[in-house]
N, C-alpha and C positions, 0 to 999 in steps of 0.2 A: 245572878250578880249583875251589877251595873257595868256598862261598857267602860273599860279601862284603857286609856291611851298612855303609852310610855315612849320615851325617846331612847334610842341606843346611846350609850355613853360614847364620848369622843373616841376613846381607844377602841371600843367595839366597832364603831362606824368605820374606823380606819382598817380594822381587821376584816370587816365585811368587804370593803373595797378590794383588799388583797385577795380574799377568797374568790371573788367574782372575776377579777382581772388577771391574777397572777398565779394562783395556787394550782390550778389544773391546766394541763397543756391542751386538752381538747374539751370543747363544750359538751360533747356527747356523754361525758363522764357523769353528768347530773343524773341520768336515768339509772346508771349503775348504783349510785349512792342512795337514791330514794328507794329502789327495789331492795337494796341491802338493809336499809333501815326497816322496811316493811317486814322482811324476813326475820330480823332481830325481834321485832315486836311480837311476831307469832311464836318464835322460840321462847320468849319470856312468858307468854301466856300459857304455853304447853307445860313449861317447867313448873310454874307456880301452881298450875292446875293439878299437878301430881299430888299435892298435899291439900289444896283448897278446891274441892270438887265443884263448889258453887261458881267458881270463875269460868268453868267450862260446861256449865249445866246445859247450855244451848247446843252442846255436841256439834261444834262448828266444823264445816268442811273447810279446812284452812286453805287460804289462797290469796293471791294478789291480783288486782284488776287494774288495767290501764284503759281509761275511757277518754276518747278524744271528740272534740266538737270543732270541726273545721270552720263552721260559721262564726262561732264565738272566739275561735283561736285559743281554745283551752285544752289542757291535758290534766287528767286527774288520776293519781295513783292511790289506790285504796287497799287496805288490809283489814282483816278481822282479828288482829292481834290484841295486845294488852291494853292499848289506848292510853289516854292521858286525862287528867283533870286540870282545873285551872292552875293549880300550884305547879303541876308538871310542865304545863305550857310556859309559865313564867320562868321556871328554872331551866328547862331544856332548850327553849327557842328564844327566850328573851335575853339569855346570856350566852354569847358565842363561846365555843370551846368548852361548854359544860355538857358532857355526854351522859345521858341517862343510862345508856348501855354500860359505859365504863363504871358508873356509880353502882349499877346493879351487880356487876361482876365483883367489884370490890366488897360490897356488902355480903355477898355469898361467901367470899373467901374468909372474911372476918368471922363469919358464923361457922366456918369449917365445912361449908357445903361441898359435896362431892358430885361427880358426874355433871359438871357445869355444862349448860348448853353452849354450843359454839356460836358466839355472838361476834358480829363483824365490826360494828362501830366502836371506836376507841377514843376519838378526839372531839366529837360533837360539832364538826364543821361540815360534814357531808351534806346535811340538809340545806345549807346555804348555797351549795352548788346550783340549786334550782334558780337562783337569781342570775346565773350566767345566760339563761335562755328566757327568763320570765321577768316582766317588769312589775308583777304583783303576784303574791302567793297567799293563798288562804288555806288554813288547816282546820278541819272540822273533826273532832275526836270525842269519843266517849270511853271512859275507863271501865274495864271489866270489873264487875262488882258494884259499880255505881249507876245511878239512874240519870244523872245530868250529863248533858253534852256541852262542849265549849268550842269557841272559834278563836283562832289566832290569825291575824291578817297584817300584811306589811307590803309596802312598795319600796322598802329598804331606805329610801331617802327620808321618809316622814316618820320613822320609828315604827311602832307596831301597836295593835289593839288586841285586847282579849275581851270576849263577851260571851253571853249565853248563846246556845245554838240548838238546833234540832237534829237528832240522829237516832234512828230506831235501833241499830245494832251496835254492839261494842266494836271498837277498832278506830282506825284513823284514815281520813281521806285528805290528800294534798292536792289542791287545785292550782295549776299554773296558768297564768294568762301570759301567753308567749309574746316576746318582743317581736318587733317588725323584723322580718328576714329569717325567723326561726321556725317557719311553718313546716319545714321538712319533718319535724318531729311529730307531726299530726298524721303522717302517712303510715299506713299499716306495714308496708314492706321495710321502711326505714326503722320503725320500732322493732319489728321482728329481727332485723339484722343486729340491732344493738343488744337485744335480749340474748340472742344466740352468742354474740361475741363476749359479753360481760357476765351474764347471769344465767347461762344455760343450765348450770348445775345447782342452782338454788333449789332447795328441797321441796318447795311448794309451787303449785302451778301458777304461772303468770299468764293471764288471759287478756284479750284485747276486745274492746267494744266500741262501736261507732255510735255516737249519741245523735248527731244530726243526719239521720237517714233521709235522703231525698224522697219526697212524697211520690215522685214519678219514677222511682227506681224500677227498672225492668225486672221481671220475675227471675230471669236467668242470672242477672247481676246480684239480686238479693240472695239467691240460692248459693252462689259462689261465696258471697260475703259471709253468710251465716255458717257455711261449712268451715271457712277459715277461722272465724271467731269462736267456733265451738271447740277448737283445739288449743291446748296450751302452747305458748310460744317457746317454752323451754323444755328440755328433755327430762330434767329433774334427776337424772341418773348419772352420778359421778362414779364411773367404773372403778376408779382408784380407791374408792371408799369400801368397795365390796371385796369379800374374800375371793381369792383366785378360784377356789373350788365351786363358787357360786356363779362364775362367769363363763359362758360358753366361748370357745375359740372364735366363733364367727362374730361374737359381740366385740371382742378385742379388734378383730380385723375391720369391722365396720367403723369402729371409733377411729382407728388408725387412718383409714382412708378419708374419713370426714375431717380429721384433725390436720393431716399433712397434705392432702390432695394428691397423694401417691397411690395410684390405683393398682399397683402391683401387690399391695398388702405387705405386712411386716415380715422380716426374716426371723426375728426373735422378739418375744414379748416379755418384759421384765416388770411385773408388779411387785412392790414391796413396801414395807412400813419401816420408818425410822423411829426408834424408841430410845429412851434414856434422857439425856440432858435436853435434847431437842426432839420433839415429836413431829412427824410429818408423814404423809402418804405420797407415793410416787408411782407413776405408770410410765415406763420407758420402753422404747422400741429401737431395735436395730433394723434399718432398712435393708432391702435386698441389693440395691445398686447405689453406686456412688454417682454424684453429679458434679459438674464442673464448678459449682458454687463453693465446694469444699476448699478449693484452692484460690478463691477470690478474697483478698484481705478485706474488702469493703462489705462483703456479704454478711448480713445479720445471721447470728447463730446463737444457740443456747436453748434453754428449756422454757416452757410456759409456766408462769407462776400463778397459783390460786391461793387465796387466803379464805379458808372456810367456804369453799366452793365458789367464791367470787373471783372472777378473772382480774388479775392485776396487770399483767403484761406478758408478751411473748419475747423470745430472743433474749432472755435474761442470762447474759454471758457469765455472770458471777456464780451461777449454779453448776457450771460444767467447765472443766479444763479444755483448752482449745484443741488438744489432741483427741478429744472425744466429741468433737463438734458434729460428727455424723449421727450421733444419738438424738432421737426425737422423743418428746414426751412432756409430762406435766409433773409439777411438784405442788402439793397442797399442804400448807403448814398452818396449824392453829397457834403456834407459839411465835410466829414471825412478827416482830415489831415493824411498823411502817411509819413513814412520816405522815403528816396530816392529810396529804392528798392521796396516799396509798400508791403513789407513782414512783417513789424512790425508796430503796431499801435503806433501813436506818441502822441496823445492828450488824456490823461486819462479822462479829464473832459467831452469831447464829448462822449467817450465810456460809461462813467457812465450815461450820460443822455439817451443814446440809450437803455442801459440795463434797466434803471428804467422804461422807456416807454414800452419796450417789456414786462417786468414783470407785470406791471400794466394792460396791455392789456390782457395778458393770464389770470390773476386773474379775470378780468371782464368777460371774456369768460366762465370761470369755474363757476362764480357766476350766469351767465345766464343758464348755463347747469344744475346747481343745481336744478333749478325749474322744470326740465324735468324728475324727479323721476328715473325710471328704467334706462334711458340713462345715468344719472350721476352715478348710481350704477355700471354700466358697466365700465365707466371710472375709478371710484375709486377702483374697484376691481383689475384693472390692474396696476394703478400707485399711489394708495393711500399711500403705504409705503414710496415711494420717496417724495411725496408731504409733508408728515408729517415732513420730515427733516427740512423744512423751519422754523418750529416753533423754532427749536433749533439754527439754523444758521442765520436767517434773522429777526432781531428784528424789522426792519422797516415795514415788512409785516406780522409779526407774528399774529396780531389780525385778519387780513383778512383770513389768512390761517386756523386759528382755526375754523372759521365759515364754512370752507369747509370740515372739518374732520368728518368722520363717524366711529362709533364703534358698535360692537355687545354689547348687554347688557344681564344681567342675566334674564330679563323678555322677551326679544325679541326672536323670533323664530330663530333656528339655521340658520346661513348664512345671516341673516338680520342685517342691521346696522342703527343707528340713528344719526342724527346731534346733536352736543352739545346743540344747542338752543332748540331742541325738548326734550332732556333729562332734561334740566333745567325747561322747561315748565311743565313737568310731575312729578316734584319732590314732595315728600310727604310733607304734611302741615308743619311738624316740622323739615324738613330737611334743614340744612344750608349749607352743603358742597356737592361737587360732589364726589361720591364714585367710586373707581376703584379697580381692582385687576389684577395683572400680572401673566401670565402663558404662557407656550410655545405653548399650543394648546387650542383652544376654548372649546373643550369638557372637558379638565382638569379644566379650569376656571369655567365652569358651575357646576362642581361637588365639587368645593372647599368648605370645611366645614366653612371657614370664611364668607361665604355668608349667613349663616343661620339666624343670628340676623338681618341682613339687610332685609331679606325677611319677617321676623316676624313683623318688623316695617313698612312694605310697601315701603321700599327704593329700588330703582333699582341700579344696579352696572354696570359700564362700564367694559368690558372685554378687557384688553390690551394684545393682543396675537401676534402682529407683533414684530419681534426682535427689531425694532426701537422704539417701544412704551416705553420700559423701559428706554431708553436714554432720552426720552422726558419728563419724569415725573417731572424733576426739572425745565424744561423750560416752561411747561404748566402752572404751578402755579395757575392761576385762569382764570375763564371765566365768564363774566357778574357779577363780584363781588363775585363769589363763588369759594372757595378754592378746589383744588383737594386733596383728602385724600385717601391713600392706606389703605384698610380695613384689610390688612394682616400685618400692622405695628402699633407699638405704642399701645396706650390705646384708642380705638375708642368707642364712645358712640352714641347710636341711640335713637330716640324717643324724647319726650318732657322732660323738666327739671324734672317734677314730676316722669316720668317713669325712667329716669336715676337715680334719687335719690332712688327710690324703688329698682331698680336692684342693686345699690351699697350696700344698706343695706343688701339685700339678699345674695350678694356675700361675704360680710364681715362675715356674720353669717356662711355661708357654709365653708369659708376659716378657720374659727375658729374650726368648727367641724372636718375638714379634715387636720388640722395642722400637726399631726404626719405623716399622709400619704404623704402630700406634701413635708415635710422635708425629708422623706425616699426616695421619688422619686428623689428629687433634689440631694441628696447624691449619689444615684445610677447612675445618669446621669451627674455628675459634670464635666466630661470632654467634654460633648456635649452641655449642655444648661447653660444659665446664671441664669435662675430662673424657678420655677414651680409655677403656680398660677391658681386660679379659673377664668374661662373665662366668659366674657359677650357676646361673639360672637356666642357661640354654643347653639343649641337647640336640634339637632338630633345626632351629632357625639360625640364620647367620648373625642376627643382631637384634637389639631391642634398646629402647630408651628407658632409663629409670630416673626417678627424682630423688632428691635428698630426703632424709627421713621425715622432715616436718613441712615439706613443700605441698602446695595445693595440687590435687590431681589434674591432669590436662583437661578432662571433660568439664571439671568445675571452672577452670580458667576460661574455657570456651563459652560456657554458659554465662559467666559473669561479664565477659566482654560483650556478649550478645545483648545483655541488659544495660549496656553503656556504662558499666562500672570500670574504674581504672584498676588494672591488675599489673603489678610490676613484672617485667620479664625476669624469669628465673631459669637460668640455663640448667639443663639436665645432663646426665651422663650417658654416653653411648657405650653400651657393652657389646662386645663381639664374641662370637663362639670360636675359640681358637682351633677347634677340631673340625670346623665346617670347611668343606672343599672350596667354597666361594671365597671365604676369608683367606685361605692359603693361597688361592689364585691371585686375589687382589694384592697380597703382600709382595708379589713379584712385579707389580706395575710401578711405573714412574711417570713423572711429568703430567701431560694433559690427560693421558689415559687414566692415571690414578685419580686426578681431580674429578673427571667425569664419573668414574666408578664410585668414588666416595659420595658424590652428590646423590647418585641413585641409591646407594646403601642407606644414607640418612633418610631419604624419602620413603624407602621401603619400611624403615622402622616406624615412621609416622603413620603410614597406611595400616600397618599391622595393629596399631592401637586405636585406629578409628579417627585419627587426626588428618586434616588436609595437608597436602604437600606445600612447601613454602613458595615454590615457583612452578606453577602448573605448566607453563609454556616450555620451560627448560626441561622439566621432567619428561614431557611428551616427546621432545626433540631427542633427548638422550636415549629414551626407551626405543624410539623408532630406529635410531642408529644401531643400537644393540641388536634389535631384531633382524636388521638387514645383514649383520655380521653372522 
């Protein structure tokens, strides 16, 4: 054919400028796009060769080659796939956003084709990413089944030409003449890094060849270069595409270490396939240890996304709820629609379905792990605090998450936790609610005076000691029909109705006897407490502080103030144990002695809950004076 010169239409030229300057956030993406196109071309040849044996009569060893010439500043990406004729070049490269791959898929669908090959290109603009790094691009191609070869060439600004060419074998070669400053893409190590990053799991070997070998290259340098170039740059093995029975545990471990740079290996491996409305493959891992980044809001998190083995991006937060951010892994979807740059997800409905399936699978894995006792304890010790966040943020899965939570209790040994289901199963006969208490440390919670009445009535109490626990108290609400009740708030009653009635009558009597003392203490502490009353919670301690039913716990108040957040002062109630000898003794004091004793009593209540005293100097002075007496 005669050489044909054509100009890009005005709107196409404008689109080209957009592709080169705005579409992709990183120039390095060009290599991913061209390798993906080459992979598609081989897929098409293999698929059509199933019914047309003449197309693959040469019995090709399918592959993709990257050849660089540092002297000429050129890079060539070649494949032995389906190739193109002159008409294909005009249609696919002369008109932007006309994708041969997309048309091929559509044609097969219209013919009712089954088992379609997984083709990557959908929008026909990936090829033009080459112009981000090249000022001139030449394509030499020969279509399988044809004898003629053709060339397409463009410097973008001057349109393009199509002419006859010479090519011995079917396939396509794309020659890029790199722009000034883009020479980094001629370096073997840079190319290897990009192939590993974006195209590691392409199903065909991607090899590297140096064209301009120095004539004076030393033997040892030549040997090292040839050894490097003899090996594919990509692994070609996408473990998530293989059946679990066909993968050895050490292969999963090796992939995990390579993928996460965590050399401890995975705690649990979760390979699975999503089927139905949306099809995808996933390979997920639970790590062994938590890292500080889990609690850093700016830290990137999420899963890595592949589309037909091609890397799209990591830290895709939309694929995983934040309360599962400790999970590592990949999702590979053949159905996922992407925008033309493949860098932004386009269909929220598809993403939502993948996210839902991934979340459900992880929960199922944890539910199975829950049956393994100590092994689940090991997991929960590392990631339980993050998992708990789901109760507050994910109403859809909150009930399933609750069943996975474990807490220390007042009756359990230090360091041991129980499931909520087991707590409910062991509740006292007359107990209607699930009792808990908040504290910054487990040892403080175990010593809290508010536990005394619960113990007396045989009621166990959950110890909420993780910082997240206090945020969850509103979201927990109930479990198996039982309300969660903070024993350090409001007016909590234990025991049977008869026991509660008897205690109420005893308290009313004691309150009457101590009325002058209670009024005196309330007046003395009027700037610190809202009320002073006889307690139903205490059996051994002289006093404790309790909050109103919907007040913030003191540990949360301290934490919020430490973070420079404004928290309004909310006076609490001082409860005293009417039967305690100290309280009976204090009731006989008056004047300055009573004032000093009340100050010590209030500070003792603060210390018992883990809060600092209000006036350390005065506390020390009064305590010293008391010790001297």
